[in-house]
C-alpha distance (Angstrom), angle and dihedral (degrees) to the residues before:
residue distance angle dihedral
M1 . . .
A2 3.83 . .
G3 3.81 89.5 .
T4 3.80 90.1 54.7
K5 3.80 91.9 49.4
A6 3.81 91.8 48.2
K7 3.81 92.2 48.0
T8 3.79 92.0 48.9
A9 3.79 92.0 47.1
Q10 3.81 90.6 49.4
E11 3.80 91.4 50.9
I12 3.80 91.6 48.6
L13 3.80 90.7 48.0
M14 3.80 92.1 51.5
D15 3.82 91.2 48.0
D16 3.81 91.2 49.6
F17 3.80 92.4 49.8
Q18 3.80 91.5 47.6
T19 3.80 89.3 51.7
L20 3.79 90.2 48.0
V21 3.79 91.7 51.7
S22 3.79 91.5 46.9
D23 3.81 91.9 49.8
T24 3.79 91.2 48.0
E25 3.79 91.1 50.7
R26 3.80 90.3 50.5
L27 3.79 90.0 49.9
L28 3.78 91.4 52.4
E29 3.81 92.2 47.8
H30 3.78 94.5 48.6
T31 3.78 100.3 37.8
A32 3.78 92.7 98.5
T33 3.81 95.1 48.6
L34 3.79 103.3 36.5
A35 3.73 121.7 89.4
G36 3.78 133.2 -167.2
D37 3.81 112.2 -47.1
Q38 3.80 95.9 25.6
A39 3.79 92.3 54.2
D40 3.81 91.1 46.1
E41 3.82 91.4 51.1
L42 3.80 92.5 50.2
R43 3.81 91.3 47.9
A44 3.81 89.6 50.7
Q45 3.81 90.6 52.5
I46 3.79 90.9 49.9
H47 3.80 90.4 48.3
E48 3.83 91.0 51.9
S49 3.81 90.8 49.2
L50 3.79 90.3 51.0
L51 3.81 91.6 49.9
R52 3.83 91.0 51.0
A53 3.80 90.7 48.8
R54 3.80 91.5 50.6
E55 3.81 91.8 49.6
T56 3.80 91.8 49.0
L57 3.80 90.1 48.5
R58 3.81 89.4 52.3
L59 3.81 90.9 50.1
T60 3.81 90.9 49.0
E61 3.79 90.3 50.0
D62 3.81 90.9 50.5
T63 3.81 91.6 49.2
L64 3.79 92.6 49.3
R65 3.80 91.2 47.1
E66 3.82 90.7 52.0
R67 3.81 91.5 48.9
G68 3.80 90.6 49.1
Q69 3.78 92.3 50.0
A70 3.81 90.7 49.0
A71 3.81 90.4 51.3
V72 3.81 91.4 49.7
A73 3.81 91.5 48.8
A74 3.82 92.0 48.8
T75 3.80 91.1 48.4
E76 3.80 92.6 48.9
E77 3.80 90.4 48.4
Y78 3.81 92.0 50.4
V79 3.80 93.0 47.4
S80 3.82 91.1 48.8
A81 3.80 92.0 49.5
N82 3.83 95.4 42.7
P83 3.81 109.5 27.0
W84 3.82 97.6 158.5
Q85 3.78 94.1 46.3
S86 3.80 88.7 49.9
V87 3.80 91.2 52.0
G88 3.81 90.1 48.5
I89 3.80 92.7 49.5
A90 3.80 91.8 47.6
A91 3.80 91.3 49.1
G92 3.81 91.5 48.9
V93 3.80 92.9 49.6
G94 3.80 90.3 46.7
F95 3.79 91.0 50.3
L96 3.82 92.1 50.6
L97 3.79 92.3 47.6
G98 3.80 89.2 49.4
L99 3.80 90.9 52.5
L100 3.79 91.7 49.3
A101 3.81 92.7 47.3
T102 3.80 94.1 50.8
R103 3.82 93.5 50.3
R104 3.79 92.9 64.7
C-alpha cells in the first residue's frame, strides 16, 4: 500500500515538474510578444503549477518519512525479538565488508 502511494506521488511529482518546465518554456518564448493581461495569465498558470509541484513534493516527503519510520520500527522489533541472530547477522555483514575492503 505504501509502495503504491509513493509510486503515485512520484508520478504526480514528475508530471507537475514537466508541466512547470513546459509553462516556463512557453513564458520564455512569448515574453517578447505578450503584453499586459496575457503575460499575467501565463505567470499565474506557472505559479499554480509550482504550487502543485511543491504540494506533491511535500506529500512524497511525508510518504517516504512514514516508510522510513515503519522500517526502523520493524528493525527494532526484530532486533528486540532476536538479539543473538541480529548480532550474528551484523558480524557476518561486517566480516564480508572487511574482506571486500582489504581486497582493494
